[in-house]
N, C-alpha and C positions, 0 to 999 in steps of 0.2 A: 321509556315505556312504563306504563302501570305495573306494578307487581302485586299480587294477591297479598291482602292482609290477612292475619290469623282468623279474622271473622269470614272473609270470603272462602278461605280453605275449608272451614267448618261448614259453612252454609252449603257449597257445592258437594262435599263428601256425603253431607246428610241427604241430601236429594238423591244423589247416586244410589245410596243405601235403600231409601224409600222406593225408589222405582225399581230396584232390583227385586224388592218383594213384590210389588204390584205385577211385574212381567211373570215371576213365578206363580201367582195365582191366576194369571191368564192363561199360562201354559198348561197348568193342571185342571182348568176348567172351573175354578172357584170364581173368576170374573168372566162374565159374557163380553162380548165384543163392545156392546153398547156400554156397559158399566166401565170398560176399559178405555174406551175412546178419549173422554175428557182427562184422564189420567196421562195417557201417551201425549196428547197433544200439549200439555203442560211441560213436557220435555223434549218438545220439538220432533216427534215421532209421527209422521203421516203414514197412511195406508194408500199407496197410488195402484195404478192399473195392474202392475205386475209383482210389485212387492213392496215392503216397507220402505220409507225414505226418512233419514235423519237429518235435520237441518241444525247445522252447528253454528253458533254465534261467534261471529267476529266483530266485536264491539268497536265501531267507528272505523272498521276496516283494517285494523292495525295488527301485524302479526311479527312476531321475531323468527329467527331461523330453527330455533328448538320447536317452536309450534308448527312451523310449516312441515319440518321433517316428520313430526308425529301425525299430521294429517296424511301424509305419504305412508306412513306405517299402517295406519287404520285403513287406508285404501287397499293396500295388499293383502292384510291380514283378514279383514271382515268384509270387504267389498270386492269390485272387479278391477282392482288397479287404477282407479281414476275418482276425482271428485269434480263437482260443478259449482263454479262461483257463480252467485247470483246477484240480482240487481239491489239486493238488501246488504250486500257487502257480506254475505255468509257463503258458507259452503255446503253442499248438500251430497250425501251418500245415498245412492239410488237403490242398492241392493243389500242392505244389512238384513241378517236374520234376527227374528225377534229375541231369541235366546241370547244372542251375542251383543244386543244393545247395552246392557248394563255393564259389560265389559269395555265396550267403546266409549261409554260415559266415564268410566274410571281412567281409561288411558288420556281422556281429554283433561280430566281433573288433573293428572299428573303435570300437565303444561299450563295449567291456569286457564282452561277453556271448559266450556259448557254447551248445553242446548237449552237452557232455560228461557222462556219467554220468546221462543222463536216461532210460536204459535199460539193460538187463542185469543180471546177478546181481552187483551191487556196491552201494555205498552211495550212495543216489539224492540229489537235491536235498533239502539239509535245510530244512525248514520251521519257521515261528515264527508267534507271535502277530501278526496284521496290525496291531494296535494298538502294537507295540512302540515304546518310546521316547516314546510320547504318552499311554498310558492313565494315569487317574488311580489306578488300583489297583495298579499295576505296583511290584514290589520293585526290579527293576533291568532295564534294557533287555538282553533275551538276544541281541540281534544281534551283539556282539562275540564271544559264545560260538559262535553259528551260524556265523560267518565262520572262526573258529579251527577249527571242525569241516570246514568246507568244504575249508580247506587241507590239514588232516590226512588227510582222506579221499580227495581228488583223486589218482588214480593211485596209491593206496598198494599196494604191491607185493604185500602179502598178502590183500587184500580186494578183488581185482578179479573173482574167480571163486569167489564164496560159492555154498552150495548154493541160494540163491534171492535175489531183490532184497531190500534191506534199506533200511528208512525210518526217519529219526530226525526228531523234532518236539521242539520247546522252547518254553516260554512262561516269561515273568517275572513272572506274577501269578498270585494265587490264584484267580481265575476263569479257566478253562482256555479259551481261544479257539483253541487249535491241536490239539485232539483228541488229547492226548499218550497217552492211555491206549489207543488204538488203532494205535499203531505199534510197530515192531520194539523201538526205544528211545524212550521218552518222558522228558523232563526237564523238571521243575518246580523253578524258582527257590523256595527257602524260606531261612529264617533259623533258625539254632540259637539255643540259649539265650543265649548270649553277643552275640547280634545279628549274627553274621557271615553273609552269604551263601553259600549252596552249593546243592546240587541233590537233589531227590528223584529217583531213578533208578527207572525203570518199565521193565520188560522183558516181552516177550512178547504185546503187544497186536497186534491185526490184524483185518481183516474177511475178504472172500472168502468160499470155501465153508465155511471153519470159523471163524467170528467168535469172537473172545476179547477179554476186558479183560485188559491188561497187570497184571502182578505187581509189586509194589514190592520191589526188591533191596537199596535202600539209602534209608532215611529221610532221611538227611543225609549228603552227599558233598561235602567241602571242594573248592572250586573247583580248587585246585592238583593235586587227584587225578583230575580228570575224563578227561583223556587217557588216562592208563595204565588207568583203570577200564574205560573204553569198549574198550581194546584187549583187556583181559581178556575182556570180553563177547563181541567178536567171534571171539576166538580158541578160546574154548569152543564157540562156534556153529559155527565153520569146521571144527573138528576132529570135532564130534559131531553135526552136523546131518546129516539124511538126504539122501542124493543118489540113491536108488533110486527115488523117487516124487516128482515135483515139487509135487503136491498136498500132501505132507506135509514138504516140506522149509523152510518157513519156521521161524523161532526159535520162534514160539508153540507149534508142534507139540513142539519140543524140550522146552520148558518144561512143558508139558502132560504128556507121556510120561514125563519124568523127575522132575517134581515140583519144586516151588517151593524147597523147603528144600535139596534136593540140588543143583539148579541154582546157587543162591545159594552154597553151599560151594565148588562148582567155580569160580564166578567169583572169589570171595574168594581162593582158592588160586592161581589164575592172577594175580590182582591182586598178590598178594605177590611172585610171581616176575618179573612184568612191572617193579614198582617198583625191583628191584635194578639193571637196567640201562637204565630209562627215562630220557632226557634231555628235561627240561622245556623248553618253548619259551623262547626268550631274552626277558628282561624288557622289552627294547626292543619286540619284536613284539607282546606283549601290551598293552603301554602304547599303541602305536601304534593296535591295533584299538580300544581304548576311546576314543582321541582321535577315530579316524575316525567313531564313532557319537556324538559329543558333540551335545547339543541344539543346535538352531539359535538364533541370536540373536533372541529373540521381541521383537515389538513389541506392548508392553501398552497402547497407546493405548485408552481406552475410547471407545465411541460409542453412541447410542441406536438406531442403524440397525437392529440385530439385533432388539431388543424391538418397535420400531415396525412392522418388517416382519411379525413374528408377529402382532401387533394387527391389521394392515389386511389381510393376505393368508391366507385360510385354507388354501390349498394350500400355501404356504409353512410353514405352522404345522404341517400334517401332516407334511411333509419333515423337519422339525426334530424331530418326536416320534419317527420311526423311524430316520432316516438321519443324526442328529447324536449322538455320544456325548461323554461328559464327557473333557476333556483335563486333564492334570496342572496346566496352566497355565489359570486361570480365565478369561483373556482369550481364550481359544481354544476350539476344537471339532475333534472328529474326524469329518470327513464320509465316509461311506460311500455310494459311487456304485453304484447297482443296475444290473447288466447283466441285468436280468430284466424288461424291459417286458411288459405282459400280451400274449401271444401270440408273443413272441420267443423266440429260441433261448438258453437260459440259459448264460451265460458268453461269448457271442459279443460282439465290439466291432468297429465297421468302422474303416476307417483314418481317417477322417474324425472320428470319435469318440476315437480314440486321440490324434489331434492336439490335439483339444479339451482333453482331460485333460491332455496335455503343457503346453499353454498355461496352463491354470489352476493347475498345479502350479508353473509357473515364477513366474507373477503373484502368486499367493494363498498358495502352499502351501509356501514355502521349498525349492522344487524337488524335492520327495519325493512319490513315489506307492507305493501297495503293492496286491499281489494277495492276495486273502484266499482261503483255502481253500474258502470258500463261493461262489467265482467271481464276485466283485465286486471294484472297485476302491476304494481307499481314498486321500483326501487327509488326511494325518493331523495336519498342523499348519495350521490355517486360522483367522485371527483371526475371532471372532465378528462383527465389524462388516463382514467381507468375505463373510460366507455368503450373504447375500441376492444378492449380485452373483454368486457361484459358482452358487447355485441358478438363477438366470435363465440363465447361460450353458448349464448342463446342460439344463434344460428345452428349451431351443431346440435342443439336439444330440440330443434323444430319450433324455436319461440322467437325467431328473428323477423318475423313478418313486420314489414315497414307500412302499416296502414292505419295507425291511430287516427282517428277522426275521419277517415275516408270511407268510401262506400262499403267496402268489406267488413268494416268495424261495426258489424251488425250486433244489436241487441235482440236475443230471442228468449222466450221462455222455453220448458221443455215440450209443451205442446202434447199432442196425442202419443207421442213416443214413451211418455211416462205419466202424465197427469191424468187423474180420473175426472177432472172438471173440464179438460179441454174439449174442443168441439172441432179442432183441426189441427194439421201438423203445423209446427213452426220451424223445427231444426232441418228438415229437407228444403223448406223454402229458402231459409238463410244460405244454405249450401249452394244451391240452384243459382241464387242471385250472384253470389260471390264469384262462382265458377264463371258464369256467363260474361261477367264484366272483367275478369281477369282474361278471357279469351278476346274481348273487344280491346283490351289494353287502353281503356279510357279514364281509369280511376283517378290517376293524377291530373289529368286534364279537367275532370269534373271538379276536383278540389274538395273542401270540407263539405260533408254530407252525412247525416245521421238517418239510417234506416233502422226501425224498430218493429219487432213482429211480436205478436201475441196470438196464441192458439185458442183464446175464448174471451168472452166480455170482461172477464176480470182484469185483464191489462197488465199481467205480470211482466210483459215485454215492453211496457211503456209506450205503446204504439201512439197514444194519443199526443206526445210530445216530441214524435219523431218528425224530422223534415220530410221524410216519407214514412208514412205509418201504415202498417198492415194487420188487419183483424182477420183471423181465420174464424169462420162460421158454418155451421151444419145447415145446409139448405136442402130440405127433402132427402136426407141421407147422403147428400154430396158435399165435398168440402167447397167452401165459397169464400173469397178474400176480398173485404172491403179495403179500400185505399184512401188514407187521409193525407192531406198535404198541409205544409206551413206550421207544423206543431214546433214547439220550441220548450225546452226544459231548464232555460239559463234565467238571468235575472230579469230577461223580457218574455217571461214565460207567456205561451200561447197554446191553446188546443187546436189541433189540427182540425182541418175542414174536410169532411167526407165528400168525396168526387162525385159519387152517384152509386148505381148498381155495382155489386161485386163482380168477382172474376172467377171462372174455374180455375183450378190449380194449373192446367196448361195454357192457359191465357195470361196468367199472371205476370211472367217475365217478361213477354212483349209489351205489356201495359207498363211495366217499369222502364223498359227501354225507350217507349214513347214519350214518357214523362222526362226522362234524362235527356234525350234528343231535343225536346222542346225547349228545356232550359239552355242547352248548349247554343241553340239557335237564337234565343231571345235575349241572352245576357248582353249587357253593355260593354263590359270589359272582362278580361279574363280573371281578374280579382274579385268580380261580383259573384258572390256565394249563391247557391241554390236559394237558401233562405231569403237572402236580400232581394233577389230577382223575383220570388214568389210575392214577396210583400209589395214589390213595386207593380207589379202587372196584375196580381190576383189569381184566382184559379181557372178563369175562362180558356186561356190558351192550352192549359194542360187538359182539361176535360174535353176539348175539341180534338186533341190529339189521341187520347185513350177511347173516346167513344165514336171515332170518326165513320166507322162502318155503320153503326146504329144512325148516325145524323145522316149519312148518305142514303140509307134504306128509306128513312123518313121523306127525304127530299124526293126520292123517286117515286 
């Protein structure tokens, strides 16, 4: 893992001291809320429905046990004993008191963490494939690149006041687990004909009220050209992005209104100019980053414990089927820990659960943890012989749910339970869906299915790229839920298609049931997934199923 340099340490401590002074002036009335707002947002502090919320950065989703234990300590000392892991691979604390925030930031700095650039019209936390450095299909670990981007973008003088927030994601594998095509910039590691690693550069993706799949600007960009090319993209956006309407200020709108070919030409022109005076990072820095993310010293000792446990324990076998992925080292597995127990709040973890995860990482996982964009926690390097013990500990802590990639592994934003922008609830809807299908005992028969729920048009729940997406809206003072189908956040990214009129909260679960039953009725084989079936037959049979009463009424 990357360790803070002396510069990092000094920079973060100075920001804490600066914000402490700003909080003191807000508390004594020297600063009004309007004056304080831009200052707190620069430090990840939001004002939500009921309290302040602090969003803590977890760069490219990577944590160690010491950091996870500190998050647990913060949850107990200054919050309500839990934290919420987000689709940006961050963690949010929903109940801090304003006076305590500088102390929280100081505690974060003690373990090389911060909340800088988790808000505002700047380059936000760079996200990455949560299997980075472990995945069997990986071309190269993308985290050294992600860390380089973090250092480049932090407090960058030109990019602190962009037209709108800006998000970058990177994956090192052909199978996209980072939703790169739904980001302002998506980077996919590829190889050219000579076998050299580089990047496919995708620009202009995004969700929200105008969802768009990003456009490829470069099919192959040499690694040495990455920073000047990204600077060229940001400069084109900073100069040409709209500032008259915040709903049209994202780079996706600029790409759409200008046209892919013209934007590409503008970027290439800016890139040529940028390279004339660009100073490449020192070789020692790049080599140091690569060394920081070197693979751990693996223990390849073989054992029959893993196979024996699968043969003897059906619950463990189910856990392995869904929650354990192939590792690049055959003696290891990648363990995904679900934060989606049936009836629970997606993404929430108690302080005690955080401590269990920290202990397991230290004892069995080479002291590494990852936050996934799907609001789960990953133990990326677990020896197969140790997975039975890890599972037993997870189960005891309420973390043994075997549902990764299945229906109840739902992404949901906080919705109206917390967010001041939300127009409908998300969390109760996710809970009701999970409980209902647990009652029906259909989850494993259904197979891989991604349901994503957003409580407003801002789409923090990524509903546009859900196989089944749910968007909660306010309709004349009543919560109303629109359904989209066929979305996909992988390398074959697609924006879901809206089925039609929305549903009242009490009618939503029956509509989801009708969609699922239609899928089970039309699939050609048991291994044909929901998304495959949808792409084969289209939306018509699903619409017919959920609007049948309306259709019958028209026919009558």
